[in-house]
C-alpha positions in Angstrom: 0.3 0.1 0.0 1.1 3.4 -0.9 1.6 6.0 2.0 -1.2 8.1 2.9 -0.3 11.4 2.0 -2.3 13.9 4.2 -2.6 16.6 1.9 -4.1 14.7 -0.7 -7.0 13.6 2.0 -7.4 17.3 3.6 -8.2 18.5 -0.2 -10.6 15.6 -0.6 -12.1 16.1 2.8 -12.1 20.3 2.6 -14.4 19.4 -0.8 -17.0 17.3 1.1 -16.7 19.9 4.2 -14.9 18.7 6.7 -11.3 19.7 8.4 -8.6 17.5 8.0 -5.7 17.6 11.4 -3.1 14.8 12.5 -3.0 13.3 15.8 -0.7 11.0 17.1 -1.3 8.4 20.3 1.3 6.8 22.4 0.7 3.1 22.9 -2.2 2.1 25.1 -3.9 6.0 24.9 -7.6 5.6 25.3 -10.0 8.6 24.3 -13.4 6.8 26.1 -16.9 8.1 25.4 -16.7 11.2 23.4 -19.4 13.1 21.4 -19.2 15.8 19.0 -22.2 18.0 18.0 -20.8 17.2 14.4 -19.6 14.4 12.0 -16.6 13.2 12.5 -13.9 11.5 9.8 -11.2 9.5 11.2 -8.4 7.6 8.4 -5.2 5.3 10.3 -2.1 6.3 8.7 0.1 4.1 11.2 -0.2 1.5 13.7 -3.3 0.3 15.3 -6.1 1.6 16.5 -9.9 0.1 17.7 -12.9 2.4 17.2 -16.1 1.5 19.0 -19.0 3.5 18.2 -23.1 2.5 18.3 -23.2 -1.3 18.2 -19.7 -1.5 16.1 -16.0 -2.1 17.0 -13.7 -1.9 14.0 -10.2 -2.1 13.3 -9.2 0.3 10.5 -6.6 -0.6 7.9 -4.4 2.2 6.9 -6.1 4.7 4.5 -9.3 2.9 5.4 -11.6 6.1 6.3 -14.5 5.6 8.9 -17.7 8.2 9.4 -18.9 8.9 12.9 -22.0 10.4 13.1 -23.1 13.6 15.0 -24.2 13.0 18.4 -22.6 9.4 19.1 -20.8 8.2 21.6 -17.2 6.8 20.5 -14.4 5.3 22.0 -10.9 5.3 20.3 -8.5 3.1 21.7 -4.4 2.6 20.4 -4.4 -1.4 20.6 -0.7 -1.4 18.8 2.9 -1.9 20.7 3.1 1.8 18.7 2.5 5.0 18.3 -0.6 5.4 16.4 -1.1 8.3 13.5 -4.3 9.2 12.6 -6.4 12.0 10.4 -9.6 13.2 12.1 -12.1 15.8 10.7 -15.2 17.7 11.7 -17.9 18.4 9.7 -18.8 22.5 9.0 
């Protein structure tokens, strides 16, 4: 798989009305029960993440885009032994 170009993703997301920023989590980091007033996109760049929302629990592959609907409680876990890098964006 080719490396993920953050700038290309940012342009695509911007055209769809989303921001795009990079987040880096250390091994074992957990963000529990977050809610946002707007839709959120998440795309794994490097490492291993587990996202739990609604009745879903997903472990995305790098480059896989996940949409978390506005108002939905969600948890993000770094389940790998290294830092996880992921892109996230919120709808405007």
